[in-house]
C-alpha positions in Angstrom: -49.4 -160.3 -32.4 -46.1 -160.3 -30.5 -44.5 -156.9 -30.2 -41.5 -155.3 -28.6 -42.2 -153.9 -25.1 -43.7 -150.5 -24.9 -40.7 -148.5 -23.6 -42.3 -145.1 -24.2 -44.7 -143.2 -22.0 -48.3 -142.7 -23.0 -50.5 -139.7 -22.6 -49.4 -136.1 -22.9 -45.9 -135.9 -24.3 -43.2 -133.4 -23.4 -40.6 -132.1 -25.9 -38.0 -134.3 -24.2 -40.1 -137.4 -24.5 -40.8 -136.7 -28.2 -37.1 -136.4 -28.9 -36.3 -139.6 -27.1 -39.0 -141.6 -28.8 -38.1 -140.4 -32.2 -34.4 -141.1 -31.7 -35.2 -144.7 -30.7 -36.7 -145.6 -34.1 -33.5 -147.2 -35.4 -32.6 -148.8 -32.2 -35.5 -151.3 -31.8 -34.9 -154.9 -32.6 -36.8 -157.2 -35.0 -40.1 -158.6 -34.0 -42.3 -161.1 -35.9 -46.0 -160.3 -36.2 -47.9 -163.5 -37.0 -51.6 -163.2 -38.0 -52.6 -166.6 -39.2 -56.2 -167.7 -39.6 -57.7 -171.1 -40.7 -58.5 -171.3 -44.4 -56.5 -168.3 -45.4 -53.3 -168.3 -47.6 -50.4 -167.2 -45.5 -48.2 -164.5 -47.0 -44.8 -163.7 -45.4 -43.9 -160.1 -45.5 -40.5 -158.4 -44.9 -40.9 -154.8 -43.5 -38.6 -151.9 -43.1 -39.7 -151.3 -39.5 -40.9 -147.8 -40.6 -44.0 -145.8 -41.0 -44.2 -146.6 -44.7 -45.2 -150.1 -43.6 -48.6 -148.7 -42.8 -50.1 -150.3 -45.9 -49.4 -153.8 -44.6 -50.6 -153.3 -41.0 -53.7 -151.2 -41.9 -54.9 -153.8 -44.5 -54.6 -156.5 -41.9 -56.3 -154.4 -39.2 -59.2 -153.5 -41.4 -59.7 -157.0 -42.6 -58.9 -156.3 -46.3 -56.3 -159.1 -46.5 -58.8 -161.5 -45.0 -61.4 -160.4 -47.5 -59.0 -161.5 -50.2 -58.4 -164.9 -48.5 -55.0 -163.9 -47.1 -53.3 -163.9 -43.6 -50.0 -162.2 -43.1 -46.9 -162.8 -41.1 -44.5 -159.8 -40.9 -40.8 -159.7 -40.0 -38.8 -156.5 -39.9 -35.4 -156.0 -41.6 -32.8 -153.3 -41.5 -33.3 -152.6 -45.2 -34.6 -154.1 -48.4 -31.1 -155.3 -49.2 -31.4 -157.7 -46.3 -34.6 -159.1 -47.7 -33.1 -160.2 -51.0 -31.9 -163.6 -49.7 -35.1 -164.6 -47.9 -37.2 -163.4 -50.9 -35.0 -165.6 -53.2 -35.3 -168.6 -50.9 -39.0 -168.4 -50.5 -38.9 -167.5 -46.8 -40.5 -164.2 -47.7 -43.2 -163.6 -50.3 -43.3 -159.8 -50.2 -40.9 -157.2 -49.2 -40.9 -153.4 -48.8 -38.0 -151.0 -49.0 -35.7 -149.0 -51.2 -34.7 -150.6 -54.6 -31.0 -150.8 -53.9 -27.9 -151.6 -56.0 -27.8 -155.0 -54.3 -31.3 -155.7 -55.5 -30.4 -155.0 -59.1 -27.2 -157.1 -58.8 -29.2 -160.0 -57.5 -31.3 -160.1 -60.7 -28.1 -160.8 -62.6 -27.4 -163.7 -60.3 -30.8 -165.3 -61.2 -32.8 -164.0 -58.3 -35.9 -162.8 -60.2 -37.5 -160.4 -57.7 -40.0 -157.9 -59.0 -40.6 -154.2 -58.1 -44.3 -154.0 -58.2 -45.8 -150.9 -56.5 -45.0 -147.7 -54.7 -44.5 -147.8 -51.0 -43.1 -144.3 -50.2 -42.5 -141.4 -52.6 -41.9 -137.7 -52.3 -45.3 -136.4 -53.1 -45.6 -132.6 -53.1 -45.6 -131.4 -49.5 -44.4 -134.8 -48.2 -40.6 -134.5 -48.4 -39.5 -137.0 -45.7 -36.0 -137.1 -47.1 -34.2 -133.9 -46.2 -30.8 -132.2 -46.5 -29.7 -130.6 -43.2 -26.7 -128.4 -42.5 -25.0 -128.0 -39.1 -26.2 -124.9 -37.3 -22.6 -123.9 -36.6 -22.0 -123.5 -40.4 -25.1 -121.3 -40.7 -24.1 -119.1 -37.8 -20.5 -118.8 -38.9 -21.5 -117.9 -42.5 -19.8 -121.0 -43.9 -23.2 -122.0 -45.3 -25.3 -119.4 -47.1 -26.8 -121.3 -50.1 -26.8 -124.8 -51.6 -23.6 -124.4 -53.5 -21.8 -124.1 -50.1 -22.3 -127.8 -49.6 -19.1 -128.2 -51.7 -16.3 -129.7 -49.6 -18.6 -130.7 -46.8 -18.7 -134.1 -45.0 -22.2 -135.4 -45.3 -23.8 -138.2 -43.3 -25.5 -140.9 -45.4 -27.0 -144.2 -44.4 -25.1 -146.6 -46.7 -24.2 -146.9 -50.4 -26.6 -147.9 -53.2 -30.0 -146.8 -51.9 -32.5 -144.0 -52.7 -30.9 -141.7 -50.1 -28.1 -141.3 -52.7 -30.7 -140.3 -55.3 -31.8 -137.6 -52.8 -28.2 -136.4 -52.3 -27.7 -136.4 -56.1 -30.8 -134.2 -56.5 -29.7 -131.7 -53.9 -26.2 -131.3 -55.4 -27.6 -131.1 -58.9 -29.9 -128.2 -57.7 -26.7 -126.4 -56.5 -24.7 -127.1 -59.7 -22.5 -129.6 -57.9 -21.8 -133.4 -58.3 -21.3 -136.3 -55.9 -17.6 -135.8 -56.3 -17.8 -132.4 -54.7 -18.6 -133.7 -51.3 -17.3 -136.3 -48.8 -19.7 -138.9 -47.4 -19.8 -141.0 -44.3 -22.2 -143.9 -43.6 -24.2 -144.3 -40.4 -27.7 -145.2 -39.2 -30.2 -142.4 -39.4 -30.6 -141.9 -35.6 -26.9 -141.4 -35.5 -27.2 -138.4 -37.8 -28.6 -136.4 -34.9 -25.6 -137.2 -32.7 -23.2 -136.4 -35.5 -24.7 -133.0 -36.0 -24.6 -132.4 -32.2 -20.9 -133.2 -31.9 -20.0 -131.6 -35.2 -18.4 -134.8 -36.6 -20.3 -134.1 -39.9 -21.1 -130.8 -41.7 -24.4 -131.9 -43.1 -26.7 -134.9 -43.4 -29.1 -136.4 -45.9 -31.6 -137.9 -43.5 -35.2 -138.8 -43.1 -38.0 -138.6 -40.5 -38.0 -138.7 -37.5 -34.3 -137.9 -37.4 -34.7 -134.7 -39.4 -37.4 -133.2 -37.0 -35.3 -134.3 -33.9 -32.3 -132.4 -35.3 -34.4 -129.3 -35.9 -36.1 -129.3 -32.5 -32.8 -129.7 -30.7 -31.3 -126.8 -32.7 -28.4 -128.8 -34.2 -29.2 -128.2 -37.8 -31.0 -126.0 -40.3 -33.2 -127.5 -43.1 -31.8 -126.5 -46.5 -33.7 -128.7 -49.0 -36.4 -131.4 -49.2 -36.8 -134.2 -51.6 -40.3 -133.3 -52.8 -38.9 -130.0 -54.2 -35.6 -131.1 -55.7 -37.0 -134.5 -56.9 -40.8 -134.4 -57.0 -42.4 -137.8 -56.6 -39.0 -139.4 -56.1 -39.5 -143.2 -55.7 -38.1 -143.8 -52.3 -39.3 -147.3 -51.4 -41.3 -150.0 -53.2 -43.2 -153.2 -52.8 -41.2 -156.2 -53.8 -42.6 -159.6 -54.9 -40.7 -162.8 -54.8 -40.7 -165.1 -57.8 -42.9 -167.4 -55.8 -45.8 -165.0 -55.3 -45.3 -163.4 -58.7 -45.9 -166.7 -60.4 -49.3 -167.0 -58.6 -51.1 -164.3 -60.6 -54.4 -164.7 -58.6 -52.8 -164.4 -55.2 -50.5 -161.6 -56.3 -53.5 -159.7 -57.6 -55.5 -160.3 -54.4 -52.6 -159.1 -52.2 -52.3 -156.0 -54.3 -56.0 -155.2 -54.1 -55.9 -155.2 -50.3 -52.7 -153.2 -50.3 -54.1 -150.5 -52.6 -57.2 -150.2 -50.5 -55.0 -149.7 -47.5 -52.7 -147.0 -48.9 -55.8 -145.1 -50.3 -57.2 -145.0 -46.8 -53.9 -143.7 -45.6 -53.6 -141.2 -48.4 -57.0 -139.8 -47.8 -55.9 -138.9 -44.2 -52.9 -136.9 -45.3 -53.2 -133.1 -44.8 -50.6 -130.3 -44.9 -47.7 -132.7 -44.7 -49.0 -134.6 -41.7 -51.3 -137.5 -40.9 -54.1 -135.2 -39.9 -57.3 -136.4 -41.7 -60.5 -137.5 -39.9 -59.1 -141.0 -39.2 -55.6 -139.8 -38.1 -55.9 -141.1 -34.6 -56.7 -144.6 -36.0 -53.7 -144.6 -38.3 -51.4 -143.2 -35.6 -52.6 -145.9 -33.2 -51.7 -148.6 -35.7 -48.3 -147.1 -36.3 -47.5 -146.9 -32.6 -48.7 -150.5 -32.2 -46.6 -152.0 -35.0 -43.4 -149.8 -35.2 -40.7 -149.1 -32.6 -42.1 -145.6 -31.9 -44.7 -145.9 -29.2 -45.4 -142.2 -28.8 -48.3 -140.8 -30.9 -46.9 -137.3 -30.7 -44.0 -138.3 -32.8 -46.3 -139.3 -35.7 -48.4 -136.1 -35.2 -45.3 -133.9 -35.5 -43.1 -135.3 -38.2 -43.7 -135.0 -42.0 -45.6 -138.1 -43.2 -44.6 -140.5 -45.9 -46.2 -139.8 -49.3 -47.4 -142.6 -51.5 -49.2 -142.9 -54.9 -52.8 -143.9 -54.1 -52.9 -146.0 -57.3 -49.6 -147.7 -56.4 -47.8 -146.4 -59.5 -44.0 -145.9 -59.4 -42.4 -142.8 -60.7 -40.2 -144.5 -63.3 -38.0 -141.5 -64.3 -36.8 -141.1 -60.7 -36.2 -144.8 -60.3 -34.1 -144.8 -63.4 -32.1 -141.8 -62.2 -31.3 -143.5 -58.9 -30.2 -146.6 -60.9 -27.8 -144.4 -63.0 -26.4 -142.9 -59.8 -25.6 -146.5 -58.5 -24.2 -147.5 -61.8 -21.9 -144.5 -62.1 -20.6 -145.1 -58.6 -19.7 -148.7 -59.5 -22.2 -150.3 -57.2 -24.1 -152.0 -60.0 -21.8 -154.4 -61.8 -24.2 -156.2 -64.2 -26.0 -155.2 -67.4 -29.4 -155.4 -65.8 -32.0 -152.7 -66.8 -34.6 -151.2 -64.4 -37.3 -152.2 -66.8 -36.4 -155.9 -66.4 -37.2 -155.7 -62.7 -40.2 -153.4 -62.5 -43.5 -155.2 -63.2 -46.6 -153.0 -62.9 -49.0 -155.7 -64.1 -50.2 -156.6 -60.6 -51.1 -153.0 -59.9 -52.9 -152.7 -63.2 -54.8 -156.0 -62.6 -55.9 -154.7 -59.2 -57.0 -151.4 -60.6 -59.2 -153.1 -63.1 -61.3 -154.2 -60.1 -60.8 -151.2 -57.9 -60.8 -148.4 -60.5 -58.6 -145.3 -60.2 -58.3 -143.4 -56.9 -61.0 -140.8 -56.5 -60.4 -138.0 -54.0 -63.0 -137.4 -51.4 
C-alpha cells in the first residue's frame, strides 16, 4: 500500500513531538491505499483520513474482507460531503463520515445514497467532540459557567455537519440557542492556533486538536459530547446505490466491518485505546492515517462506536433539524428515507449480537 512519507519521529516521544504530530493531522494530503487480490470483488472506499476509519483498515489487515471475497481500495477525502459526487457516479462504493446537510440535499437531487451503520459516536466516556474556552476568559472571570458562552465567537469546522449538533447540545445545556453565539469556520488544527492568538473565544473541536490545546495551556475543557448528547451519531458508513443494490456484497462487506469494529471496541478502556491489543490497533492507525506517532493515539480520547453498528436515530434526527432550521437543507427529504439499517440487521443474523468479553 502506498502511503504518505513518515514525517514523524519514532520511539520515545517528547511532549513537543506529540503536539507537533497531533497538529499535523489535518495538514496531510490524500493518499490512495490499493489492496487488490485476484478473484476478489474490489470495493472502493472513501475515508475521512481519521482514526474512525480503523474499521476499514483493521478488517483489511486481519483478512476479514478477504474472507468475504472482498478487496478494498481506499481514498481519503476532507469530509463526507466531498464523497457525495464520487459515490453518486460509482467511483466510490462506500464512504465514511458525518451525515451532512449536503448529503440530505443530494437525495432530493436523485442521488440515492444510504446511511447504513455507525462509524463514530459519543459512547459514554468517549466524548471526542469537545467545547473548549480560551484560558484568558477563565483567568479573567469572563467565563465561569456554560451560560457565559453567550456572545462568544466560537470556532467551528464548517456548516451543516455533526459538529453543529454538538454545539447545539452544549448551548441547550446552558439554556442558550445557536443565535446567542457567533461562529467562524476553520479546519480543526487551526482551532489550536486561534485559541493561542485569541482570535476566537471558544471552539467546538475534536481530537487530537482538543488535547493539543489543553496540553499547550491555551484552553479549558468545559463540556464533552458524551455528556451533553450521549451516543451522539457523529459519523456513519455510507453506501452508494451501486453497492446497496447488490444485497449479497453489501451484507458481506458489513459482516467484515462489524467484526472489525467489535475488535476495536473490545480494546477500548477508560476513554483510550488501552486493551490487550492496543499496540496492534495503534500500529494500524499510525500506518494508515497522517499521524505517525503512536503516543498521540495513546494520549487522546478514542472514538466511540456501537459494536453492533446501530445508529442512534434520535441524535441523527436532532442534527437534521439543526441543519433544517439554519436553512442548510432546502428539500423535503426525511432522515428515515436515507437511513437503511437492513444491511446491519442482515449481517447480525450471521454474527449475532455483540457479546462483551
